[in-house]
N, C-alpha and C positions, 0 to 999 in steps of 0.2 A: 504494500500500500504506500502511495506517495506521501511525503511529508505534507500535512495539511497547511502548515505555516507558509509553505512556498506558494500556495494558491490564494492566500489572503492578502488583501490590500495593505499597503504600508500606512495609509492615513488611519489613525486610531478610530475615529468615528465611523469611517467606512468599514473598517475591519469588524467593529462591534456589530454593525448592521448586517454584515455578511454572515456572521456567526449565528445570529438569531433569526435571520430571514428564513422564511419557509412557512407555508400556510398553517402548519400544525405545531411547529417547534415551541412557540411560547405556551401553547395550551398543554402540550405534553409535559413540558418542564413545570408548569404550574401544578399539575397533578403529582409530579414526582417530589415537589416540595413537601408533601405530606408523608413521604416515605417510599420505600421500594414498591414496585408494582410489576406484575407479570404482564406479558403482552396481551393476554386475554382480558386482564383487568383494564388496561388502557383502552382496549377495543370497546369495552362496555361503557367507559367514560366518554369516549369519542366515537359515537356510532356513525358519524358522517365521514370517517376516514377509512380507506381500505387498508388491509393488513400490509400490503406491499408498500404503500406510501408511508405508513407508520414506521415500518422497519427502516426504510430509507432515511426518514427524518431522525430516527434514533441513532442510526449509524453515523450520520453527519454530526450529530451532537456529541457522540462518543469520540469521534475523530478530533473534535475541537475541545475536548476535555470537560464538557458540560454534564455528561451522563456516563455512569459506570454500568457496564453490562457484566453480570455475574452468572456463570453457568454452574449449575449444581449437577454433579455427576451421579445421576440416579436414573432409574427407568420408571416412567418415561423421563427424558431430560427436562429439567426445569431451568428457565432463564428469568432473572429478575433485573429490572432496570432501576437505577436510583440516581438522584442528582448528586453531583460531586460538590465539593466546597465552592468551586468556580461556578457551577450551575446555580447553587444556592445564592451566590453573591449577586445574581441577576434579579433577584426578587424586587429590590427597590427600583431598579432600572425599568423593569417591565411594568411595575405599578405606576411609575412616572409616565411611561408611554401611554398607559391606559388613561391616566388623568389628562394628558395632552390630547389624546384622541377624543375624549369626551368634550373637552374645551373646543376642539376643532369642530365637532358636530354641532355644538351649541352656537358657535359663531356663524355656521352655515345654515342655521335653523333646521337641523336634522337630528336634534337630540332625541326625538321620539323613535329614531331608527337604530339606536345603540342601546346596549345593556351596560350595567355597571360591572366593574372589574373585581369587585370585592366579594368575599364569601363569608358567611357566618361560621363555617367550620374551621376557618383559619384566623384566629384572633390576632396573630402576629402581623397579618396583612393590614388590619385596621389601624395599627399604630402609624402606618405610613400615609394614612388617608385622612382627609377632612370629611369623607363620606362614611356612612356606617351601614349601608344596606347590605343585604346578603345575596349577591348574585355571583355568577361564575365569570371567569375570564373570557370565555368564548360566547359569541352571539348565538342566541337561540333562534331557530327558524320558526 
């Protein structure tokens, strides 16, 4: 596997955006903040994503040091994914992006089209927020 750092931009902001870009990465990482999850658990939490895409997003995050993949040698084989310290350090960054996205929607008079980024099951998220409602990071259809 090629060194992922060689494919990343040199500008730090661009690098950060490249590492977290992907339709499902932020949402997957959000669920891993609560602890390790098996692929099937993530699939239940994110019914709109195919297993192929989920695995691709997880592999990219693993390459960039955001996610750890642990294989348990048993029959049948078990694999669990967890957020690394580096992945956990993105929590305030992603929450700030959520706040900015909400502000952007408000400025464009589209606030009714977005959901809140906070959740009641994650009290640590609320300390970063002026909001206190209990929604999830992903938009519900």
